[in-house]
C-alpha positions in Angstrom: -79.9 -12.1 63.6 -79.5 -8.7 62.1 -81.9 -8.2 59.2 -79.4 -6.4 57.1 -77.2 -9.5 56.8 -80.1 -11.7 55.7 -81.4 -9.0 53.3 -77.9 -8.7 51.7 -77.5 -12.5 51.4 -80.9 -12.8 49.7 -80.1 -10.0 47.3 -76.8 -11.7 46.4 -78.5 -15.0 45.8 -81.1 -13.2 43.6 -78.3 -11.4 41.7 -77.0 -14.8 40.7 -80.4 -16.1 39.8 -80.8 -18.6 42.6 -84.3 -20.1 42.6 -86.9 -21.2 45.1 -85.3 -19.3 48.0 -86.8 -20.2 51.4 -85.9 -18.7 54.7 -86.2 -20.7 58.0 -86.0 -18.9 61.3 -84.4 -21.5 63.7 -83.2 -19.0 66.4 -85.5 -20.5 69.0 -84.7 -24.1 68.1 -80.9 -24.1 67.3 -77.8 -23.4 69.3 -75.5 -23.1 66.3 -77.4 -20.7 63.9 -80.4 -18.3 63.8 -81.4 -18.6 60.2 -81.2 -21.2 57.4 -81.6 -20.2 53.8 -82.3 -22.9 51.2 -82.1 -22.2 47.5 -81.3 -24.0 44.2 -79.5 -23.4 41.0 -80.2 -25.0 37.6 -76.9 -27.0 37.3 -73.8 -27.8 39.4 -71.9 -25.0 37.6 -74.7 -22.6 38.5 -74.5 -23.6 42.1 -70.8 -23.2 42.2 -71.2 -19.7 40.7 -73.9 -18.8 43.3 -71.7 -20.0 46.1 -68.5 -18.3 44.9 -70.4 -15.0 44.5 -71.9 -15.3 47.9 -68.6 -15.9 49.5 -66.9 -13.1 47.6 -69.7 -10.6 48.6 -69.6 -11.8 52.2 -65.8 -11.2 52.4 -66.2 -7.8 50.7 -68.8 -6.9 53.3 -66.7 -8.2 56.2 -69.0 -11.1 57.1 -67.2 -14.0 58.7 -67.2 -17.2 56.7 -66.9 -20.0 59.1 -67.2 -23.0 56.7 -68.0 -24.1 53.2 -68.8 -27.6 52.0 -69.6 -29.2 48.7 -68.2 -26.5 46.5 -66.1 -29.0 44.5 -69.2 -30.9 43.2 -72.0 -28.3 43.3 -74.9 -30.7 44.0 -75.3 -29.4 47.6 -73.2 -26.5 48.8 -73.3 -25.3 52.4 -71.9 -21.9 53.4 -71.8 -21.1 57.1 -71.8 -17.4 57.9 -72.2 -17.8 61.6 -75.8 -17.1 62.6 -76.8 -17.6 58.9 -76.3 -20.9 57.0 -77.0 -21.1 53.3 -77.7 -24.4 51.5 -77.5 -24.3 47.7 -79.0 -27.4 46.0 -79.6 -28.9 42.6 -83.4 -29.3 42.5 -83.2 -33.1 42.4 -80.8 -33.2 45.4 -83.1 -30.8 47.4 -86.1 -33.1 46.6 -84.2 -36.3 47.4 -83.3 -35.0 50.9 -86.6 -33.4 51.6 -84.7 -30.5 53.2 -87.7 -28.1 53.2 -90.0 -30.7 54.9 -87.3 -31.4 57.5 -86.7 -27.7 58.3 -90.4 -27.0 58.4 -91.0 -29.8 60.9 -87.9 -28.6 62.9 -89.2 -25.0 63.0 -92.7 -26.1 64.0 -91.7 -28.7 66.5 -92.9 -28.0 70.0 -90.4 -28.4 72.8 
């Protein structure tokens, strides 16, 4: 994946005060994406604001938005920008699903 897209997405997340941003390179392990970014907001309204801003900036920068899920509730928002997928969680939802543990195991899994 081009590094400029990832750098831009991370900066947009930081602009909206997303926390605990983690980047997982899954290019060698996944057929549907190259990079997964996981972050969190402090409340559902914060997650919605992060997601809305990310989508707005992606459109302004001519990045193709393939899908979005969970925006109406804000507990776990997924934004698919092709070779980059962003997950925005509430801290307790992120912890409940152990997403970072799962992604770490996925990335480190030997074929």
